[in-house]
Backbone bond lengths (Angstrom), bond angles and torsions (degrees), N, CA, C in turn:
res aa  C-N    CA-C-N  psi(-1)  N-CA   C-N-CA  omega(-1)  CA-C   N-CA-C  phi
1 M - - - 1.470 - - 1.523 109.32 -
2 T 1.298 117.49 133.00 1.459 120.97 178.58 1.520 110.06 -82.89
3 P 1.346 117.19 150.06 1.465 119.89 -179.79 1.516 111.05 -66.24
4 P 1.326 117.33 149.68 1.467 119.79 178.61 1.518 110.69 -66.25
5 T 1.309 115.93 155.41 1.462 120.46 177.11 1.518 109.31 -102.90
6 L 1.321 115.14 154.13 1.457 119.70 177.19 1.512 109.83 -67.54
7 S 1.321 115.76 138.71 1.466 119.96 176.21 1.516 109.52 -65.93
8 P 1.329 117.95 146.99 1.470 119.16 176.49 1.517 111.06 -57.23
9 I 1.323 115.71 141.03 1.461 120.29 178.48 1.521 108.95 -67.91
10 Q 1.318 116.29 128.31 1.454 120.03 177.41 1.523 110.15 -73.96
11 D 1.332 115.31 149.00 1.467 120.71 179.81 1.518 109.90 51.72
12 D 1.343 116.22 55.86 1.455 122.49 -174.51 1.526 110.39 -48.34
13 P 1.356 117.94 119.06 1.461 119.84 -177.35 1.519 113.00 -66.81
14 Q 1.358 116.86 -18.64 1.452 118.57 178.33 1.525 111.42 -68.68
15 E 1.340 116.69 -16.76 1.457 120.17 178.42 1.527 111.78 -82.44
16 S 1.331 117.09 -6.09 1.455 120.17 -179.72 1.523 108.71 -134.46
17 S 1.336 114.63 174.82 1.458 119.39 -179.75 1.517 112.15 -87.48
18 Q 1.332 118.02 -3.32 1.446 120.62 -176.74 1.529 110.84 -88.44
19 P 1.345 117.50 146.58 1.466 119.28 176.93 1.522 110.97 -70.47
20 A 1.324 115.46 153.47 1.454 121.06 174.11 1.519 109.94 -66.55
21 C 1.337 116.34 157.18 1.465 121.06 -177.62 1.523 110.49 -115.82
22 V 1.329 115.00 134.43 1.459 122.63 178.55 1.527 108.11 -119.28
23 L 1.323 116.99 120.84 1.461 121.46 175.92 1.520 108.12 -86.12
24 V 1.337 116.15 120.49 1.466 121.84 -172.68 1.519 110.04 -114.17
25 F 1.328 115.98 126.65 1.459 122.38 171.50 1.523 107.92 -106.55
26 N 1.331 117.25 118.32 1.464 119.92 -178.82 1.521 108.72 -165.32
27 A 1.326 115.24 168.59 1.458 121.66 178.81 1.524 110.32 -90.85
28 N 1.320 115.95 154.93 1.457 119.90 172.65 1.524 109.50 -75.72
29 D 1.320 115.90 135.66 1.466 122.53 178.94 1.518 107.81 -119.89
30 P 1.349 118.68 107.47 1.468 120.00 -175.40 1.517 113.98 -65.97
31 S 1.338 118.26 -16.81 1.461 119.53 178.04 1.526 111.95 -81.41
32 G 1.326 116.97 -16.42 1.462 120.16 -175.69 1.518 113.23 77.43
33 A 1.322 117.64 4.71 1.462 120.36 -179.19 1.519 111.86 -68.57
34 G 1.323 116.16 -46.49 1.455 121.80 -179.80 1.510 109.64 -138.77
35 G 1.329 115.85 -147.95 1.452 119.70 176.41 1.517 113.32 67.56
36 L 1.334 114.78 -158.39 1.459 120.37 -173.14 1.524 113.71 -64.60
37 S 1.323 117.51 -38.69 1.470 118.27 -178.94 1.520 110.82 -63.99
38 S 1.332 116.59 -37.98 1.463 120.79 175.45 1.520 110.71 -62.16
39 D 1.335 116.01 -46.46 1.463 120.32 -179.64 1.526 111.86 -59.70
40 V 1.327 116.05 -46.69 1.462 119.94 -177.03 1.526 110.90 -61.65
41 M 1.333 117.20 -44.00 1.465 119.74 -179.41 1.519 111.87 -67.38
42 A 1.329 117.44 -43.90 1.461 119.98 -178.14 1.522 111.18 -67.18
43 I 1.313 116.76 -43.57 1.463 119.94 179.98 1.533 110.65 -63.69
44 G 1.325 116.84 -43.45 1.459 120.01 177.37 1.511 112.51 -65.06
45 S 1.325 116.82 -35.99 1.462 120.78 -177.30 1.515 112.77 -65.06
46 V 1.333 117.36 -31.28 1.465 119.18 -179.59 1.520 112.00 -100.67
47 G 1.335 117.28 12.05 1.452 120.35 164.90 1.510 117.66 102.15
48 A 1.330 119.06 11.47 1.456 121.07 177.01 1.527 110.03 -112.78
49 H 1.327 115.78 178.47 1.461 121.60 -178.75 1.521 109.39 -117.59
50 A 1.338 117.02 126.72 1.462 122.29 -178.88 1.521 110.91 -88.61
51 L 1.321 115.10 137.27 1.460 123.05 172.40 1.529 106.15 -114.45
52 P 1.340 118.48 91.89 1.468 120.72 -169.76 1.528 113.15 -85.24
53 V 1.328 115.62 127.98 1.458 123.15 174.83 1.528 107.85 -109.15
54 V 1.320 116.60 118.19 1.465 121.53 -177.38 1.527 108.99 -78.54
55 T 1.326 116.93 124.05 1.465 121.32 179.33 1.528 112.40 -106.88
56 G 1.323 117.11 -7.49 1.454 121.40 -178.75 1.515 109.58 164.82
57 A 1.325 116.02 -164.43 1.466 121.07 -179.10 1.521 109.89 -148.89
58 Y 1.318 115.30 139.73 1.464 121.51 172.67 1.527 110.02 -84.28
59 A 1.320 115.75 148.85 1.464 121.49 160.52 1.519 105.18 -103.85
60 R 1.342 116.61 108.30 1.455 119.31 -173.61 1.519 111.11 -161.14
61 D 1.330 114.96 165.86 1.456 121.76 168.52 1.522 106.62 -124.52
62 T 1.325 117.89 -163.57 1.456 119.25 -176.88 1.520 112.91 -78.05
63 A 1.347 117.63 -5.32 1.456 120.91 -179.57 1.519 113.28 -100.92
64 E 1.353 117.57 -37.98 1.458 118.39 -173.19 1.518 111.50 -157.98
65 I 1.345 114.35 160.00 1.461 123.05 172.61 1.522 107.45 -99.29
66 T 1.314 116.71 130.54 1.461 120.18 178.60 1.517 112.64 -108.02
67 D 1.336 117.88 -23.76 1.459 119.57 -179.29 1.524 109.63 -165.01
68 H 1.319 114.83 169.23 1.457 121.24 175.46 1.520 108.06 -145.10
69 F 1.316 115.18 141.21 1.463 121.51 -179.45 1.524 107.89 -120.23
70 A 1.341 115.44 108.74 1.461 120.24 -177.11 1.520 110.73 -78.71
71 M 1.327 115.35 141.31 1.458 120.39 174.89 1.522 109.76 -80.71
72 D 1.319 117.02 152.37 1.453 122.56 177.70 1.533 109.92 -59.26
73 D 1.330 116.54 139.06 1.460 120.20 -175.46 1.526 113.02 -63.57
74 D 1.342 117.54 -29.85 1.466 119.45 176.49 1.528 111.12 -65.00
75 A 1.334 116.59 -37.17 1.463 120.25 178.42 1.520 111.02 -67.35
76 V 1.340 116.56 -38.58 1.461 120.68 176.90 1.528 110.07 -63.72
77 A 1.324 116.01 -45.89 1.465 120.22 -179.35 1.523 111.68 -61.72
78 E 1.328 117.18 -42.33 1.461 120.24 -177.81 1.523 111.39 -65.51
79 Q 1.343 117.37 -40.58 1.467 120.26 177.01 1.528 110.90 -57.75
80 A 1.345 115.19 -49.60 1.461 119.97 -175.31 1.527 112.01 -67.77
81 K 1.313 116.72 -44.36 1.462 119.89 -176.07 1.524 112.12 -65.69
82 M 1.330 116.57 -36.86 1.461 119.44 178.73 1.524 111.45 -61.99
83 I 1.333 116.80 -45.99 1.462 118.76 -176.35 1.529 110.92 -75.18
84 L 1.335 118.00 -32.92 1.459 120.38 178.61 1.523 112.47 -66.84
85 E 1.326 116.88 -28.46 1.462 120.01 176.48 1.532 112.29 -75.37
86 D 1.330 115.76 -12.21 1.465 120.72 -175.55 1.521 112.96 -109.67
87 V 1.324 117.67 -39.05 1.463 121.83 -169.29 1.530 110.52 -122.32
88 P 1.338 118.93 130.12 1.467 120.92 171.93 1.535 109.84 -66.79
89 V 1.309 116.66 130.31 1.467 122.62 -177.15 1.522 109.13 -112.07
90 Q 1.327 116.26 130.14 1.459 120.93 -178.96 1.530 113.36 -88.39
91 V 1.340 117.92 -32.25 1.470 122.09 -177.12 1.523 108.85 -148.25
92 F 1.349 115.97 144.99 1.458 122.53 167.92 1.524 108.73 -98.91
93 K 1.339 116.07 142.58 1.465 121.15 170.83 1.524 107.90 -127.40
94 V 1.343 116.84 127.04 1.450 121.71 -177.84 1.529 109.14 -118.70
95 G 1.343 116.13 119.82 1.450 121.57 173.54 1.518 110.04 -100.97
96 F 1.331 116.70 -139.20 1.467 120.42 179.29 1.521 108.84 -84.10
97 V 1.346 116.50 121.90 1.467 119.92 -174.33 1.528 113.05 -114.24
98 G 1.341 118.11 0.36 1.455 121.00 161.61 1.499 119.98 89.80
99 S 1.343 119.44 -18.92 1.461 119.12 -176.82 1.522 110.40 -160.18
100 P 1.339 117.28 152.48 1.466 120.03 173.98 1.525 112.45 -59.74
101 E 1.332 116.88 -33.22 1.459 120.17 179.06 1.528 111.42 -63.05
102 N 1.319 116.70 -42.14 1.462 120.01 177.63 1.526 111.26 -66.82
103 L 1.342 116.64 -38.21 1.461 119.77 176.55 1.527 110.52 -61.09
104 S 1.329 116.92 -41.29 1.455 121.06 178.91 1.524 111.31 -62.71
105 T 1.318 115.93 -43.26 1.467 120.73 179.05 1.519 111.20 -62.28
106 I 1.332 116.86 -45.68 1.463 121.06 -178.46 1.523 110.77 -66.56
107 A 1.320 116.98 -40.13 1.463 120.30 178.06 1.522 111.46 -62.80
108 E 1.318 116.80 -38.84 1.463 120.67 177.94 1.522 111.10 -65.33
109 I 1.333 116.57 -41.51 1.465 120.10 177.31 1.521 110.61 -64.31
110 A 1.340 116.56 -45.12 1.461 120.17 -178.52 1.521 111.61 -63.15
111 S 1.325 116.92 -33.87 1.468 119.50 179.98 1.522 111.70 -65.62
112 D 1.338 116.78 -25.47 1.468 120.18 176.61 1.522 112.11 -77.10
113 Y 1.331 116.06 -11.66 1.474 121.95 179.52 1.526 107.89 -128.28
114 A 1.320 115.30 56.45 1.465 120.90 -171.15 1.529 113.22 -62.91
115 D 1.323 118.61 -23.02 1.467 121.20 179.70 1.524 112.81 -85.52
116 T 1.335 117.35 -2.88 1.461 120.97 -179.96 1.526 109.50 -93.54
117 P 1.345 118.90 120.90 1.469 120.16 179.97 1.519 111.86 -58.82
118 L 1.325 115.59 146.24 1.464 121.90 179.26 1.525 109.04 -125.72
119 I 1.326 115.95 121.91 1.460 122.17 177.27 1.522 107.28 -99.71
120 A 1.330 117.18 119.39 1.458 122.40 -177.30 1.525 109.24 -110.43
121 Y 1.322 116.20 124.54 1.462 121.10 179.17 1.525 109.32 -110.32
122 M 1.343 116.41 128.77 1.458 121.43 177.11 1.537 109.13 -109.58
123 P 1.332 117.64 108.30 1.469 120.52 179.25 1.520 111.15 -82.06
124 D 1.318 115.73 173.69 1.459 122.10 171.42 1.527 108.49 -71.35
125 L 1.332 116.79 125.46 1.467 121.64 -177.80 1.529 111.90 -110.83
126 S 1.322 117.80 18.18 1.463 120.49 -174.26 1.525 113.53 -64.36
127 W 1.329 118.40 -16.15 1.467 122.34 178.41 1.528 111.45 -75.85
128 W 1.336 117.94 -14.17 1.460 123.38 -170.28 1.519 111.08 -92.68
129 D 1.339 116.50 167.88 1.457 122.94 175.76 1.532 109.93 -66.48
130 E 1.347 117.38 138.71 1.459 121.07 -174.58 1.527 112.47 -61.20
131 V 1.317 117.23 -40.63 1.459 119.90 179.25 1.528 110.49 -62.67
132 Q 1.334 116.56 -44.23 1.461 120.08 178.54 1.528 111.42 -64.04
133 I 1.327 116.36 -38.56 1.471 120.05 178.32 1.516 110.06 -59.93
134 D 1.314 116.92 -48.91 1.466 120.43 -177.51 1.525 111.51 -61.67
135 L 1.323 117.20 -43.42 1.459 120.33 179.51 1.524 111.06 -63.39
136 Y 1.334 115.79 -41.41 1.459 120.66 -178.10 1.532 110.47 -67.17
137 L 1.330 116.84 -46.87 1.462 120.07 -177.64 1.525 111.44 -66.04
138 D 1.324 117.46 -38.69 1.463 120.04 177.45 1.525 110.91 -63.06
139 A 1.335 116.55 -42.90 1.461 120.30 178.47 1.525 111.33 -65.76
140 F 1.324 116.73 -38.27 1.466 120.80 178.90 1.533 110.13 -61.76
141 K 1.341 115.74 -45.02 1.466 119.88 178.53 1.529 111.64 -59.74
142 E 1.316 114.85 -48.98 1.462 119.95 -172.92 1.519 113.31 -74.15
143 L 1.330 116.95 -37.74 1.456 120.38 -169.65 1.523 114.10 -102.03
144 L 1.342 117.42 -42.53 1.460 119.43 -170.01 1.525 113.58 -99.84
145 L 1.337 118.05 -36.41 1.465 118.23 -178.96 1.530 112.14 -58.88
146 P 1.339 119.87 -38.22 1.468 117.72 176.48 1.526 113.80 -62.61
147 Q 1.339 117.62 -18.52 1.462 122.02 179.11 1.529 112.38 -94.08
148 A 1.339 116.92 -14.64 1.464 121.01 -170.12 1.524 111.72 -77.75
149 T 1.326 115.36 141.09 1.457 121.99 172.53 1.521 110.22 -91.76
150 V 1.326 117.08 -44.20 1.460 122.94 177.03 1.522 108.24 -132.71
151 L 1.327 116.38 128.28 1.461 122.45 171.89 1.516 108.13 -99.54
152 V 1.338 117.42 128.60 1.466 122.92 -179.00 1.518 108.47 -117.26
153 G 1.336 116.58 134.62 1.456 119.62 176.36 1.514 111.86 -175.55
154 N 1.322 114.99 162.05 1.460 121.02 177.21 1.527 110.46 -69.90
155 H 1.315 116.16 149.02 1.470 121.94 -177.12 1.523 112.35 -54.43
156 S 1.329 117.36 -48.60 1.465 119.78 -177.22 1.532 111.25 -68.54
157 T 1.328 117.81 -37.04 1.466 121.27 179.26 1.520 111.14 -64.88
158 L 1.340 116.85 -47.58 1.452 120.12 -179.19 1.527 111.55 -69.96
159 W 1.317 117.03 -33.93 1.468 120.95 177.04 1.527 110.27 -60.98
160 R 1.321 117.21 -51.60 1.474 120.58 -177.87 1.530 111.40 -63.04
161 W 1.323 116.09 -33.07 1.466 120.07 -176.55 1.522 112.40 -80.77
162 L 1.322 117.75 -52.27 1.456 122.03 -170.53 1.521 113.63 -91.36
163 L 1.332 117.52 -22.11 1.467 120.97 -179.42 1.528 110.13 -130.92
164 P 1.349 117.55 59.22 1.469 120.08 -175.34 1.526 113.66 -66.68
165 D 1.332 117.38 -22.57 1.468 120.95 -178.23 1.521 112.15 -104.63
166 W 1.317 117.23 23.60 1.462 121.18 -179.69 1.528 109.45 -58.45
167 G 1.337 116.37 122.56 1.455 120.07 -172.09 1.510 115.55 -106.87
168 S 1.330 117.93 -7.29 1.464 120.16 -177.36 1.522 111.22 -76.36
169 E 1.337 116.14 153.17 1.462 120.72 176.04 1.523 111.30 -69.95
170 R 1.307 117.22 -28.62 1.464 119.97 176.70 1.520 109.14 -83.80
171 P 1.320 118.29 146.58 1.475 119.68 176.44 1.517 110.29 -68.64
172 P 1.311 118.32 155.42 1.465 120.07 177.96 1.518 110.86 -65.50
173 S 1.305 115.46 144.30 1.461 120.39 176.30 1.523 109.57 -79.42
174 P 1.330 117.94 164.31 1.469 119.32 174.46 1.526 112.62 -55.64
175 R 1.342 116.68 -34.42 1.465 118.22 178.95 1.525 110.77 -70.44
176 D 1.340 118.15 -34.94 1.466 120.21 174.73 1.532 110.24 -59.02
177 I 1.329 115.75 -42.36 1.465 120.10 178.84 1.523 110.29 -67.49
178 A 1.336 116.88 -39.55 1.469 120.21 177.92 1.530 111.12 -63.28
179 K 1.336 117.05 -37.33 1.465 119.86 176.34 1.525 110.66 -62.97
180 A 1.344 116.32 -42.87 1.465 120.04 179.33 1.521 111.01 -63.24
181 A 1.347 116.32 -41.92 1.464 119.60 177.40 1.519 110.63 -67.14
182 G 1.328 116.43 -34.87 1.454 120.56 -179.98 1.517 113.19 -63.01
183 E 1.326 117.46 -26.51 1.463 120.33 177.34 1.527 111.75 -65.19
184 F 1.324 116.66 -19.82 1.467 121.02 176.94 1.531 111.82 -101.03
185 G 1.337 115.92 5.23 1.452 119.89 175.30 1.510 115.95 101.65
186 V 1.335 118.55 7.84 1.468 121.24 -178.46 1.528 109.53 -84.61
187 P 1.326 118.93 120.28 1.462 119.74 -178.52 1.535 114.48 -78.63
188 Y 1.346 117.62 -27.92 1.460 120.59 -177.37 1.524 110.23 -137.57
189 T 1.339 115.22 142.94 1.465 121.29 178.32 1.521 109.02 -132.63
190 L 1.335 115.46 132.58 1.464 121.50 176.45 1.526 107.08 -109.23
191 V 1.319 115.67 109.27 1.464 122.51 -176.90 1.522 108.45 -102.82
192 T 1.318 116.60 122.69 1.464 121.40 -178.61 1.524 110.50 -106.65
193 G 1.340 115.56 162.48 1.463 121.28 171.67 1.511 114.97 67.16
194 V 1.339 118.38 32.75 1.462 120.78 177.91 1.525 108.34 -76.46
195 P 1.338 118.69 119.27 1.473 120.19 -175.49 1.527 112.00 -63.41
196 R 1.332 114.97 138.71 1.451 122.22 175.45 1.533 108.46 -135.67
197 P 1.334 117.80 161.26 1.477 119.47 179.88 1.528 112.29 -64.45
198 D 1.320 115.19 164.30 1.468 122.70 172.34 1.525 112.64 61.16
199 Q 1.335 116.52 39.85 1.459 122.03 173.10 1.524 113.68 61.94
200 F 1.322 116.44 32.13 1.458 120.90 175.01 1.530 109.63 -113.49
201 I 1.323 115.33 154.38 1.456 121.08 173.24 1.516 108.93 -129.09
202 D 1.325 115.10 148.86 1.459 121.48 178.44 1.521 109.85 -103.23
203 N 1.307 115.46 149.64 1.458 123.47 172.60 1.521 105.37 -130.06
204 V 1.330 116.67 121.34 1.457 120.41 -164.29 1.527 110.71 -128.83
205 L 1.326 115.74 131.32 1.457 122.93 172.52 1.519 107.95 -100.00
206 S 1.332 116.87 120.80 1.462 121.55 -175.90 1.518 110.85 -133.76
207 S 1.313 114.46 155.42 1.450 122.38 162.51 1.524 106.40 -108.87
208 P 1.327 119.01 171.75 1.464 118.55 175.57 1.528 113.17 -61.50
209 Q 1.339 116.76 -20.68 1.464 119.89 -176.20 1.523 113.60 -93.59
210 T 1.334 117.68 -29.59 1.461 118.91 -172.09 1.519 111.36 -160.53
211 T 1.331 115.07 161.74 1.460 121.64 170.69 1.521 108.05 -87.07
212 L 1.309 116.57 124.01 1.461 121.28 -174.91 1.520 112.26 -88.85
213 R 1.334 116.62 -43.08 1.471 119.85 -177.36 1.525 108.93 -164.95
214 N 1.324 116.31 150.21 1.463 119.36 175.22 1.519 110.01 -142.58
215 E 1.323 115.00 153.80 1.461 123.27 176.63 1.517 107.88 -132.40
216 S 1.328 116.69 128.28 1.461 121.99 177.68 1.514 109.80 -105.58
217 F 1.331 116.19 135.35 1.453 121.58 179.31 1.518 110.15 -130.16
218 E 1.327 114.61 151.17 1.455 119.83 174.93 1.520 109.22 -70.26
219 R 1.323 115.70 138.73 1.458 120.53 -178.04 1.532 110.54 -69.45
220 F 1.336 116.35 135.00 1.453 121.32 175.09 1.520 109.49 -81.26
221 E 1.325 116.00 148.44 1.455 119.97 178.62 1.524 111.74 -75.96
222 A 1.310 118.10 -28.13 1.467 121.57 -176.17 1.520 111.52 -77.59
223 V 1.337 115.64 159.45 1.460 122.42 172.63 1.528 107.99 -95.59
224 F 1.336 116.26 119.41 1.455 121.51 -176.62 1.519 111.10 -102.26
225 T 1.313 115.72 151.80 1.453 123.16 169.38 1.523 108.11 -126.72
226 G 1.319 117.24 131.72 1.458 121.47 175.91 1.510 115.58 105.20
227 A 1.334 118.15 3.21 1.462 119.52 -177.36 1.525 111.75 -66.23
228 G 1.334 117.42 -40.68 1.461 120.15 -176.58 1.513 113.52 -65.91
229 D 1.337 116.79 -43.80 1.461 119.44 176.06 1.524 110.44 -62.07
230 T 1.323 116.76 -39.80 1.462 120.80 -179.56 1.521 111.23 -62.10
231 L 1.325 116.34 -48.01 1.464 120.81 -178.42 1.520 111.55 -63.94
232 S 1.329 116.96 -48.59 1.465 119.85 -176.52 1.524 111.62 -65.95
233 A 1.335 117.15 -35.47 1.461 119.95 177.29 1.523 111.30 -67.94
234 A 1.332 116.89 -42.69 1.464 120.05 178.46 1.520 110.78 -63.62
235 L 1.329 117.13 -41.54 1.464 120.58 177.81 1.519 110.37 -60.83
236 A 1.326 117.21 -44.81 1.463 120.97 179.60 1.518 111.28 -60.72
237 A 1.329 116.66 -43.19 1.461 120.50 -178.50 1.522 111.91 -66.18
238 L 1.317 117.10 -40.26 1.460 120.50 179.75 1.529 111.23 -67.02
239 L 1.336 116.37 -40.58 1.465 119.29 175.86 1.523 110.79 -63.55
240 A 1.330 116.15 -41.04 1.458 120.29 179.60 1.517 111.42 -61.82
241 S 1.315 117.01 -31.01 1.464 121.82 -178.05 1.523 112.89 -82.93
242 G 1.331 116.66 1.60 1.454 119.96 175.24 1.510 115.30 100.03
243 T 1.334 118.28 4.91 1.464 121.96 178.72 1.521 109.77 -74.47
244 S 1.333 117.30 141.27 1.462 120.57 177.01 1.523 109.97 -64.51
245 L 1.329 116.81 158.97 1.465 120.57 -175.61 1.518 112.11 -59.41
246 E 1.325 118.01 -47.12 1.462 120.05 -176.54 1.528 111.11 -66.83
247 E 1.329 116.75 -40.92 1.466 118.55 177.26 1.522 110.90 -68.03
248 A 1.325 117.09 -37.43 1.462 120.30 177.75 1.522 110.70 -62.53
249 F 1.322 117.05 -39.30 1.466 120.90 176.07 1.525 110.91 -59.48
250 T 1.329 116.69 -49.46 1.464 120.46 -178.38 1.523 111.46 -62.65
251 E 1.328 117.33 -44.65 1.461 120.38 -178.80 1.523 111.31 -68.68
252 A 1.340 117.50 -38.66 1.464 120.18 178.95 1.529 111.08 -65.97
253 M 1.333 117.29 -38.50 1.463 120.26 177.86 1.530 110.70 -66.41
254 S 1.329 116.50 -40.24 1.463 119.76 178.03 1.525 110.55 -63.97
255 Y 1.332 116.38 -42.13 1.466 120.51 178.18 1.526 110.48 -61.98
256 L 1.342 117.45 -45.37 1.461 120.27 179.48 1.519 111.42 -61.60
257 D 1.327 117.20 -40.99 1.468 119.98 -179.33 1.520 111.10 -61.27
258 R 1.345 116.33 -40.16 1.462 119.39 177.32 1.535 111.14 -67.55
259 C 1.340 116.32 -37.86 1.470 120.04 178.02 1.525 111.02 -62.42
260 L 1.334 116.85 -41.67 1.458 120.52 -179.16 1.525 110.70 -73.25
261 D 1.324 116.49 -37.15 1.462 120.02 179.10 1.527 110.85 -61.96
262 G 1.328 116.37 -30.91 1.458 120.66 177.61 1.511 112.93 -98.66
263 G 1.345 117.28 20.16 1.456 121.08 -175.27 1.517 113.32 -57.00
264 F 1.322 116.15 151.44 1.470 120.95 -179.28 1.526 109.42 -137.33
265 R 1.307 116.00 159.68 1.461 122.66 -178.03 1.526 108.73 -116.72
266 P 1.349 118.55 95.21 1.462 120.46 -176.47 1.520 113.72 -76.33
267 G 1.319 117.52 -20.39 1.466 121.00 -178.57 1.514 110.97 -128.95
268 M 1.324 115.61 -147.08 1.459 120.91 -177.73 1.520 112.16 -100.66
269 G 1.350 116.98 4.33 1.450 120.75 -176.47 1.508 113.44 -103.28
270 H 1.323 115.60 -129.03 1.448 122.00 -173.36 1.529 112.26 -81.60
271 V 1.328 114.18 170.97 1.460 122.31 177.06 1.526 108.45 -87.45
272 L 1.326 116.39 138.87 1.460 121.94 -179.85 1.528 110.21 -107.68
273 P 1.329 118.04 146.73 1.461 120.00 175.60 1.531 110.64 -65.70
274 D 1.320 116.10 141.01 1.470 120.46 173.26 1.519 107.69 -91.84
275 R 1.323 115.98 94.90 1.462 121.05 -176.46 1.521 112.46 -74.20
276 L 1.320 116.63 -11.86 1.464 121.53 178.29 1.524 110.92 -113.96
277 F 1.345 116.65 34.36 1.463 120.47 -179.23 1.520 111.70 -55.96
278 W 1.317 116.61 -32.86 1.466 121.19 -176.74 1.526 112.00 -71.19
279 A 1.331 117.19 -15.92 1.462 120.42 -177.37 1.527 112.56 -90.18
280 Q 1.334 117.59 -4.82 1.458 119.60 178.95 1.535 109.41 -67.57
281 P 1.330 118.24 136.71 1.468 120.14 -176.64 1.517 111.98 -70.33
282 D 1.338 115.15 145.07 1.460 121.12 173.93 1.518 108.95 -83.93
283 D 1.322 116.03 135.52 1.460 121.56 179.76 1.522 108.83 -92.76
284 D 1.358 114.91 78.54 1.460 118.65 -177.73 1.528 112.14 -110.57
285 A 1.328 116.01 14.88 1.461 118.66 178.19 1.530 110.47 -67.69
286 D 1.350 115.64 149.21 1.466 122.47 178.23 1.520 111.70 56.47
287 G 1.335 115.58 32.46 1.463 118.33 174.90 1.500 113.93 79.71
288 A 1.341 118.80 10.15 1.459 119.73 179.76 1.519 109.53 -67.79
289 A 1.327 115.58 147.93 1.455 120.67 -179.52 1.515 110.65 -72.00
290 D 1.348 114.54 149.81 1.462 118.86 174.74 1.522 109.57 -63.39
291 V 1.338 116.01 149.34 1.461 120.69 179.29 1.510 109.12 -132.19
292 T 1.306 115.80 158.61 1.456 121.23 176.01 1.510 108.95 -79.91
293 P 1.355 117.64 163.60 1.463 120.05 -179.14 1.518 113.35 -56.36
294 T 1.340 118.56 -32.86 1.458 119.97 -177.55 1.524 112.41 -78.50
295 Q 1.334 117.50 -5.58 1.458 120.55 179.16 1.523 112.58 -104.54
296 L 1.329 117.47 5.91 1.450 119.74 -176.79 1.515 111.67 -69.16
297 D 1.312 115.74 155.96 1.457 122.11 177.25 1.530 109.53 -55.41
298 P 1.348 119.76 126.51 1.459 121.21 -178.51 1.512 113.30 -61.95
299 R 1.328 118.69 -14.70 1.462 119.98 177.47 1.518 111.32 -74.62
300 T 1.341 117.07 -18.07 1.462 119.72 -178.55 1.516 112.90 -109.68
301 T 1.323 118.08 -6.61 1.465 121.00 177.88 1.514 109.17 -149.80
302 P 1.339 118.12 144.02 1.456 120.60 -178.53 1.517 113.91 -83.50
303 H 1.331 118.81 8.74 1.454 119.99 -178.51 1.522 110.94 -58.06
304 D 1.328 116.09 129.73 1.460 118.70 178.02 1.524 110.67 -140.99
305 T 1.325 117.59 21.70 1.459 121.05 -175.28 1.516 110.08 -128.19
306 Q 1.293 115.41 133.35 1.454 121.44 175.83 1.526 108.09 -125.95
307 H 1.352 116.25 178.65 1.457 119.64 172.98 1.524 108.09 -58.25
């Protein structure tokens, strides 16, 4: 059986001068590492328009998450329904929404727009209470995965979640994870951070039937926060703009690599992706050569991370 294809984007934004619109469900992150602020910047950077629905808020800094406060599901529903009645949406993107009740609300909304692709991102939840994690993951499987077009997540996160009883000595491949996700109705899975020899990692787009495309990158020495939200948001925006899934994967991975290459450390914790690396000014005054964002004078940018 061949993998399903993405439905054509309705109201193709390429036919007009307006950017495509992505409805984003995510929590506010005061550090700017991930969450809604990450989504808005990444989606805008690749040429689409974000419609952000606040599902809650993290209590965190750039080093760690200490708590999360979920918004009432009625408030989440009202935000989404108001904007959906006003603006045509090309793609949904779902990040961390904080509660099974919010997952149920979002799944119900998505079911009313079954032809609209949904990109679901599963972050690392190890900072959270174990009981809450189990309830959230069970609800995600039952309610949201059947609605998802692409599931995005780190290899170890998806392995622990979807294949908890994996018994082989070898780790599961991205296709093994895609098969597990496919049992819940997910046609495509994007697995990031697959370990490879010589300090490389693989990022693989798979269906349950086959591996569609992969990109290998050299491992960065720094510890990053926010890469997954950045990648999934960029993928959603590119799909919304009419890009095919495989091309959107390649372009989103390239965008993420540039964001990480220009990463900066605004506080005392982890390094954050620079989602606006392209907006850094070129120092070409007095005949100086153009430079990349990671080569800018440190007095004008906080970038301190290289490969």
